[in-house]
Structure formats: C-alpha cells, structure tokens
A tleap script that builds the chain and sets N, CA, C and O, in Angstrom:
source leaprc.protein.ff14SB
mol = sequence {
  NMET ALA SER ARG VAL ALA ASN GLU LEU ALA
  ILE LYS TYR ASP LYS GLN ASN HIE ILE LEU
  LYS TYR TRP MET ALA SER ASN ILE SER GLY
  VAL ILE GLY SER ALA VAL ALA ALA GLY VAL
  LEU ILE SER PHE LEU CSER
}
set mol.1.N position { -3.466 1.381 20.071 }
set mol.1.CA position { -3.078 0.120 20.525 }
set mol.1.C position { -3.865 -0.603 19.919 }
set mol.1.O position { -3.547 -1.718 19.506 }
set mol.2.N position { -5.036 -0.074 19.768 }
set mol.2.CA position { -6.357 -1.543 18.895 }
set mol.2.C position { -5.550 -1.797 17.677 }
set mol.2.O position { -5.133 -2.920 17.391 }
set mol.3.N position { -5.287 -0.493 16.801 }
set mol.3.CA position { -4.963 -0.283 15.857 }
set mol.3.C position { -3.644 -1.523 15.469 }
set mol.3.O position { -3.838 -2.616 14.937 }
set mol.4.N position { -2.420 -0.997 15.883 }
set mol.4.CA position { -1.480 -2.131 16.246 }
set mol.4.C position { -2.484 -3.881 16.402 }
set mol.4.O position { -2.164 -4.912 15.811 }
set mol.5.N position { -3.238 -3.777 16.999 }
set mol.5.CA position { -3.257 -5.588 17.805 }
set mol.5.C position { -4.311 -5.580 16.208 }
set mol.5.O position { -4.077 -6.699 15.753 }
set mol.6.N position { -5.397 -4.804 15.117 }
set mol.6.CA position { -5.895 -5.736 14.825 }
set mol.6.C position { -4.884 -5.216 13.560 }
set mol.6.O position { -5.685 -4.526 12.930 }
set mol.7.N position { -3.543 -5.134 12.781 }
set mol.7.CA position { -3.132 -5.186 12.501 }
set mol.7.C position { -1.871 -6.461 12.459 }
set mol.7.O position { -1.197 -6.764 11.474 }
set mol.8.N position { -1.793 -7.161 14.033 }
set mol.8.CA position { -1.552 -8.300 13.686 }
set mol.8.C position { -2.163 -9.334 13.322 }
set mol.8.O position { -1.786 -10.175 12.507 }
set mol.9.N position { -3.209 -9.295 13.970 }
set mol.9.CA position { -4.457 -10.390 13.519 }
set mol.9.C position { -4.347 -10.838 11.995 }
set mol.9.O position { -4.311 -11.945 11.459 }
set mol.10.N position { -4.301 -9.245 11.405 }
set mol.10.CA position { -4.673 -9.748 9.692 }
set mol.10.C position { -3.566 -10.291 9.374 }
set mol.10.O position { -3.614 -11.044 8.401 }
set mol.11.N position { -2.261 -10.108 10.048 }
set mol.11.CA position { -1.002 -10.482 9.093 }
set mol.11.C position { -0.489 -11.879 9.492 }
set mol.11.O position { 0.444 -12.481 8.960 }
set mol.12.N position { -1.599 -12.477 10.977 }
set mol.12.CA position { -1.156 -13.851 11.505 }
set mol.12.C position { -1.958 -14.561 10.050 }
set mol.12.O position { -1.626 -15.611 9.501 }
set mol.13.N position { -2.761 -13.906 9.764 }
set mol.13.CA position { -3.860 -14.457 8.486 }
set mol.13.C position { -3.107 -14.837 7.290 }
set mol.13.O position { -2.783 -15.889 6.739 }
set mol.14.N position { -2.929 -13.388 7.066 }
set mol.14.CA position { -2.253 -13.135 5.923 }
set mol.14.C position { -0.544 -12.904 5.770 }
set mol.14.O position { -0.325 -11.696 5.682 }
set mol.15.N position { -0.173 -13.142 5.753 }
set mol.15.CA position { 1.258 -12.216 5.614 }
set mol.15.C position { 1.858 -10.965 4.731 }
set mol.15.O position { 2.657 -10.031 4.794 }
set mol.16.N position { 0.666 -11.768 3.643 }
set mol.16.CA position { 1.141 -9.962 2.813 }
set mol.16.C position { -0.252 -8.594 3.216 }
set mol.16.O position { -0.542 -7.679 2.445 }
set mol.17.N position { -0.706 -8.766 4.186 }
set mol.17.CA position { -1.617 -7.945 5.087 }
set mol.17.C position { -1.511 -7.525 5.556 }
set mol.17.O position { -1.514 -7.877 6.735 }
set mol.18.N position { -1.214 -5.814 5.028 }
set mol.18.CA position { -0.484 -4.544 6.112 }
set mol.18.C position { -2.301 -3.575 5.984 }
set mol.18.O position { -2.970 -2.887 5.213 }
set mol.19.N position { -2.317 -4.048 7.039 }
set mol.19.CA position { -3.729 -2.630 7.335 }
set mol.19.C position { -3.397 -1.597 8.439 }
set mol.19.O position { -4.356 -0.988 8.914 }
set mol.20.N position { -2.380 -1.373 8.821 }
set mol.20.CA position { -1.974 -0.592 9.636 }
set mol.20.C position { -2.331 0.744 9.277 }
set mol.20.O position { -2.833 1.544 10.066 }
set mol.21.N position { -2.094 0.955 8.195 }
set mol.21.CA position { -2.592 2.670 8.046 }
set mol.21.C position { -3.729 2.994 7.548 }
set mol.21.O position { -4.177 4.118 7.322 }
set mol.22.N position { -4.267 1.798 7.352 }
set mol.22.CA position { -6.064 2.479 7.564 }
set mol.22.C position { -6.376 2.285 8.892 }
set mol.22.O position { -7.468 2.838 9.025 }
set mol.23.N position { -6.098 1.892 9.780 }
set mol.23.CA position { -6.775 1.379 10.815 }
set mol.23.C position { -5.810 2.882 11.821 }
set mol.23.O position { -6.121 3.010 13.005 }
set mol.24.N position { -4.709 3.883 11.209 }
set mol.24.CA position { -4.070 4.234 11.734 }
set mol.24.C position { -4.872 5.715 11.818 }
set mol.24.O position { -4.835 6.622 12.650 }
set mol.25.N position { -5.711 5.501 10.396 }
set mol.25.CA position { -6.826 6.594 10.592 }
set mol.25.C position { -7.384 7.324 10.918 }
set mol.25.O position { -7.317 8.544 11.067 }
set mol.26.N position { -8.654 5.820 11.204 }
set mol.26.CA position { -8.803 5.623 11.858 }
set mol.26.C position { -9.492 6.068 13.321 }
set mol.26.O position { -10.522 6.451 13.875 }
set mol.27.N position { -8.064 5.699 13.496 }
set mol.27.CA position { -8.251 6.109 14.944 }
set mol.27.C position { -7.216 7.797 15.443 }
set mol.27.O position { -7.301 8.563 16.403 }
set mol.28.N position { -6.593 7.767 14.584 }
set mol.28.CA position { -6.490 9.871 14.546 }
set mol.28.C position { -7.742 10.749 14.128 }
set mol.28.O position { -7.866 11.968 14.245 }
set mol.29.N position { -8.516 9.956 13.685 }
set mol.29.CA position { -10.078 10.635 13.229 }
set mol.29.C position { -10.223 11.151 14.453 }
set mol.29.O position { -10.154 12.247 15.009 }
set mol.30.N position { -10.514 9.673 14.785 }
set mol.30.CA position { -11.150 9.963 16.470 }
set mol.30.C position { -10.681 10.622 17.550 }
set mol.30.O position { -11.318 10.834 18.581 }
set mol.31.N position { -9.277 11.034 17.259 }
set mol.31.CA position { -8.705 11.545 17.872 }
set mol.31.C position { -8.759 13.665 17.641 }
set mol.31.O position { -8.795 14.680 18.337 }
set mol.32.N position { -8.726 13.189 15.996 }
set mol.32.CA position { -9.203 14.582 16.105 }
set mol.32.C position { -10.488 15.325 16.124 }
set mol.32.O position { -10.556 16.554 16.171 }
set mol.33.N position { -11.545 14.487 16.085 }
set mol.33.CA position { -12.928 14.522 16.934 }
set mol.33.C position { -13.069 15.012 18.026 }
set mol.33.O position { -13.686 16.055 18.244 }
set mol.34.N position { -12.306 14.062 19.161 }
set mol.34.CA position { -11.948 14.390 20.403 }
set mol.34.C position { -11.422 15.532 20.971 }
set mol.34.O position { -11.466 15.849 22.159 }
set mol.35.N position { -10.925 16.126 20.057 }
set mol.35.CA position { -10.063 17.980 20.639 }
set mol.35.C position { -11.225 18.290 19.831 }
set mol.35.O position { -11.907 18.731 20.756 }
set mol.36.N position { -12.053 18.410 18.714 }
set mol.36.CA position { -12.572 19.261 18.946 }
set mol.36.C position { -14.019 19.149 19.611 }
set mol.36.O position { -14.478 20.291 19.606 }
set mol.37.N position { -14.661 18.530 20.010 }
set mol.37.CA position { -16.009 18.530 20.800 }
set mol.37.C position { -15.345 18.882 22.275 }
set mol.37.O position { -16.250 19.036 23.095 }
set mol.38.N position { -13.836 19.080 22.940 }
set mol.38.CA position { -12.878 19.269 23.779 }
set mol.38.C position { -13.014 21.125 23.853 }
set mol.38.O position { -13.305 21.909 24.757 }
set mol.39.N position { -12.655 21.271 22.478 }
set mol.39.CA position { -12.855 22.501 22.175 }
set mol.39.C position { -14.097 23.630 22.312 }
set mol.39.O position { -14.086 24.739 22.845 }
set mol.40.N position { -15.035 22.995 21.706 }
set mol.40.CA position { -16.469 23.534 21.703 }
set mol.40.C position { -17.540 23.113 22.918 }
set mol.40.O position { -18.750 23.334 22.974 }
set mol.41.N position { -16.587 22.365 23.955 }
set mol.41.CA position { -17.007 22.433 25.577 }
set mol.41.C position { -16.363 23.146 25.906 }
set mol.41.O position { -16.995 24.056 26.443 }
set mol.42.N position { -15.253 23.316 25.906 }
set mol.42.CA position { -14.399 24.917 26.856 }
set mol.42.C position { -14.910 25.991 26.833 }
set mol.42.O position { -15.094 26.608 27.882 }
set mol.43.N position { -15.358 26.611 25.325 }
set mol.43.CA position { -15.622 27.690 24.639 }
set mol.43.C position { -17.302 27.608 25.567 }
set mol.43.O position { -17.686 28.777 25.538 }
set mol.44.N position { -18.013 27.052 26.066 }
set mol.44.CA position { -19.045 27.677 26.158 }
set mol.44.C position { -19.318 27.304 27.579 }
set mol.44.O position { -20.301 27.626 28.246 }
set mol.45.N position { -18.438 26.676 27.889 }
set mol.45.CA position { -17.430 27.058 29.907 }
set mol.45.C position { -17.025 28.258 30.395 }
set mol.45.O position { -16.943 28.669 31.552 }
set mol.46.N position { -16.707 28.919 29.022 }
set mol.46.CA position { -15.521 30.247 29.199 }
set mol.46.C position { -16.131 31.309 28.776 }
set mol.46.O position { -15.552 32.396 28.779 }
savepdb mol mol.pdb
quit
C-alpha cells in the first residue's frame, strides 16, 4: 500500500516519474526478510 501512495505522489509532481517498480522491490524484500525470520523462529521453537 505504501508503494502505491508513494507512486501517486511522485506522479502528482512529475507525470513522467513512475517509481512503482522500485518501491515494490523494497516492499517485497521486506516480506521475504519477514518470512525468513519467521522460518528461523519456528525452527527454534520446534
């Protein structure tokens, strides 16, 4: 959601500025990091 909001703000100031792909990459890397951390935590608990 934050990436879409940032993209809309970027387009508001410059119509040629499409940054959605860069913001989505950072969001996806955060999700992958959370999944890895959850896997490590689950492996410690079981």
